[in-house]
C-alpha positions as CSV (number, residue, x, y, z in Angstrom):
1,M,-57.9,21.6,41.7
2,E,-55.7,20.5,38.9
3,K,-55.0,16.7,38.7
4,Q,-51.9,15.1,37.3
5,R,-51.5,11.5,36.0
6,I,-48.5,10.0,37.7
7,Q,-46.8,6.8,36.4
8,F,-44.6,5.2,39.0
9,T,-41.7,2.8,38.3
10,G,-39.6,0.5,40.4
11,W,-41.1,-1.6,43.2
12,Y,-44.4,0.2,42.8
13,S,-44.4,-0.1,38.9
14,G,-47.7,-0.4,37.2
15,I,-49.5,1.7,39.8
16,G,-51.4,4.7,38.2
17,L,-52.9,7.2,40.5
18,E,-54.9,10.3,40.1
19,L,-53.3,12.7,42.5
20,T,-53.9,16.4,43.3
21,K,-50.8,18.5,43.8
22,T,-51.3,18.4,47.5
23,R,-51.5,14.6,47.6
24,L,-48.5,14.3,45.4
25,F,-46.6,16.5,47.8
26,S,-47.8,14.3,50.7
27,L,-46.6,11.1,48.9
28,T,-43.3,12.7,48.1
29,I,-42.7,13.5,51.8
30,L,-43.8,10.0,52.8
31,I,-41.3,8.5,50.4
32,V,-38.5,10.7,51.8
33,I,-39.3,9.7,55.4
34,L,-39.4,6.0,54.5
35,S,-36.2,6.3,52.5
36,I,-34.3,7.9,55.5
37,A,-35.6,5.2,57.8
38,V,-34.5,2.4,55.5
39,V,-31.0,3.8,54.9
40,T,-30.2,5.0,58.4
41,G,-32.5,2.9,60.6
42,K,-33.9,6.2,62.0
43,T,-36.9,8.4,61.5
44,L,-37.2,12.1,61.7
45,E,-39.0,11.9,65.0
46,T,-39.1,15.0,67.2
47,D,-40.9,16.1,70.3
48,D,-43.4,17.9,68.2
49,V,-46.3,19.8,69.8
50,P,-49.5,18.7,68.0
51,L,-50.9,21.3,65.6
52,A,-54.5,22.4,65.8
53,S,-56.2,22.8,62.4
54,R,-56.3,26.3,61.1
55,T,-59.9,27.6,61.1
56,S,-59.5,30.7,58.8
57,P,-59.4,30.3,55.0
58,R,-56.1,29.6,53.3
59,P,-54.7,32.7,51.7
60,E,-54.3,32.7,47.9
61,T,-50.7,32.4,46.8
62,T,-48.8,32.4,43.5
63,A,-47.8,29.1,42.1
64,Y,-44.5,30.4,40.7
65,I,-41.5,32.4,41.7
66,P,-41.6,34.8,43.5
67,H,-43.8,32.6,45.8
68,V,-46.0,35.1,47.7
69,Q,-49.4,35.5,49.3
70,I,-52.0,37.6,47.4
71,G,-54.0,40.3,49.2
72,V,-52.8,39.6,52.7
73,E,-51.6,42.3,55.1
74,R,-49.8,41.8,58.3
75,V,-51.3,42.8,61.7
76,P,-48.8,45.3,63.2
77,K,-49.1,44.1,66.8
78,V,-48.8,40.5,65.8
79,N,-45.9,41.1,63.5
80,T,-44.0,43.1,66.1
81,E,-44.4,40.2,68.5
82,L,-43.3,37.7,65.8
83,F,-40.1,39.6,65.4
84,R,-39.6,39.9,69.2
85,R,-39.9,36.2,69.7
86,V,-37.9,35.1,66.7
87,Y,-34.9,37.3,67.3
88,S,-34.9,36.6,71.0
89,I,-33.8,33.0,70.3
90,F,-30.1,32.4,70.9
91,G,-28.1,32.4,67.7
92,I,-30.8,33.7,65.3
93,E,-29.4,36.9,63.6
94,N,-31.6,39.5,62.0
95,R,-30.1,39.9,58.5
96,P,-31.4,40.9,55.1
97,S,-32.6,37.7,53.3
98,I,-30.1,36.4,50.8
99,I,-32.7,34.5,48.8
100,S,-36.0,36.4,49.1
101,L,-37.4,39.7,47.8
102,P,-36.1,43.1,49.1
103,G,-37.4,43.9,52.5
104,A,-37.5,40.2,53.7
105,R,-35.6,39.5,56.9
106,G,-33.5,36.4,57.2
107,L,-33.4,34.1,60.2
108,W,-29.6,33.5,60.0
109,L,-28.1,30.9,62.3
110,S,-24.9,32.3,63.8
111,E,-21.5,30.6,63.6
112,E,-21.8,29.9,67.4
113,L,-24.3,27.2,66.5
114,S,-23.3,23.9,65.0
115,L,-25.7,22.7,62.3
116,E,-27.3,19.3,62.3
117,H,-28.7,19.4,58.7
118,P,-26.7,22.0,56.8
119,E,-27.5,20.2,53.5
120,V,-31.2,21.1,53.8
121,I,-30.8,24.8,54.2
122,V,-31.6,26.6,51.0
123,A,-28.7,29.1,51.2
124,G,-26.0,30.0,53.6
125,R,-27.2,29.7,57.2
126,E,-30.6,31.2,56.5
127,F,-33.1,28.5,57.5
128,A,-36.1,30.9,57.2
129,H,-37.1,34.4,56.2
130,I,-40.0,36.7,57.0
131,H,-41.6,38.6,54.2
132,P,-42.8,42.2,54.4
133,D,-46.4,40.8,54.7
134,G,-45.6,38.7,57.7
135,S,-45.6,35.3,56.0
136,L,-42.5,33.2,56.1
137,H,-40.6,30.6,54.1
138,I,-38.9,28.0,56.2
139,S,-37.2,24.7,56.0
140,L,-38.8,22.1,58.4
141,P,-38.4,18.4,59.0
142,P,-40.3,16.8,56.1
143,A,-42.9,15.1,58.4
144,R,-43.5,18.4,60.2
145,A,-43.9,20.3,57.0
146,L,-46.5,17.8,55.8
147,E,-48.4,18.1,59.1
148,A,-48.3,22.0,58.8
149,V,-49.7,21.8,55.2
150,E,-52.4,19.4,56.1
151,A,-53.5,21.4,59.1
152,G,-53.8,24.5,57.0
153,W,-50.9,26.5,58.3
154,A,-48.6,26.2,55.3
155,I,-48.3,25.5,51.6
156,Q,-45.4,23.8,50.0
157,H,-42.9,25.9,48.0
158,P,-43.3,25.4,44.2
159,F,-39.9,23.7,44.1
160,A,-40.5,21.5,47.2
161,S,-41.2,18.4,45.2
162,Q,-38.7,19.2,42.5
163,R,-35.4,19.8,44.2
164,K,-33.6,17.3,46.4
165,G,-33.4,18.6,50.0
166,W,-36.3,21.0,49.6
167,E,-39.0,18.5,50.7
168,G,-39.6,20.4,53.9
169,F,-39.5,23.9,52.4
170,V,-42.9,25.6,52.9
171,M,-44.5,29.0,53.3
172,L,-46.2,29.7,56.6
173,Y,-49.1,32.0,56.2
174,T,-49.2,35.4,57.9
175,P,-50.5,35.1,61.5
176,Q,-53.6,37.2,61.9
177,S,-54.0,36.9,65.7
178,M,-51.9,36.1,68.7
179,E,-53.4,32.6,68.8
180,E,-52.3,32.0,65.2
181,L,-48.9,33.4,66.0
182,D,-48.4,30.8,68.7
183,V,-48.7,28.1,66.1
184,I,-46.5,29.8,63.6
185,F,-43.9,30.5,66.2
186,Q,-44.0,26.8,67.3
187,L,-43.2,25.8,63.7
188,I,-40.3,28.2,63.7
189,V,-39.0,26.7,66.9
190,D,-39.3,23.3,65.3
191,G,-37.2,24.4,62.4
192,Y,-34.6,25.9,64.8
193,N,-34.4,22.7,66.8
194,F,-34.1,20.6,63.7
195,F,-31.2,22.5,62.4
196,T,-29.3,23.1,65.6
197,G,-30.1,20.0,67.7
198,Q,-31.4,22.2,70.5
199,K,-34.6,21.4,72.4
200,I,-35.9,24.9,73.2
201,Q,-39.6,25.4,74.1
202,A,-41.7,27.9,72.2
203,T,-43.6,28.9,75.4
204,D,-40.4,30.1,77.0
205,Y,-40.5,33.1,74.6
206,Y,-44.0,34.2,75.2
207,D,-44.3,37.7,76.6
């Protein structure tokens, strides 16, 4: 994996670290979380369900825009259940994505819902979108995004460490089984709760 030499400044000046891109992303998320805690006296704690480690290999993805998986196909039965669960959640509207490729479906938060973190949504009220191959881009709380990446369920968006407010923007890999779908859907629910202040449970939407 490509390594980058990073020279830090400020209170950590003089520290030189050899970091892989994944470790750099992890450090960026940690700094964001600590900064929020210092400024507000709060952390981004949630009632997160622990994530099991993904056992299947990570799909290959592009490192540029458009950010897509390579050579991955959706499983029709799993994809149908993904759509059923997602669009059964109150206030999530099924709209064409306003930021993704043609064919992607946006998870648009209706005007009936007040937003807790509107500044973090990439565009409009679309906090996630499902690609035609069944993968998703979603904005998550930064700590949860980091957990999903480290557990093998996600990869950071190429701009996640470059644009303010995008620290939790990740791609969730296409679920290939109902067991994988349960984890992916849990992360979608985490994003929904983060943006709406709701406390819904993913298991309430299982068939």
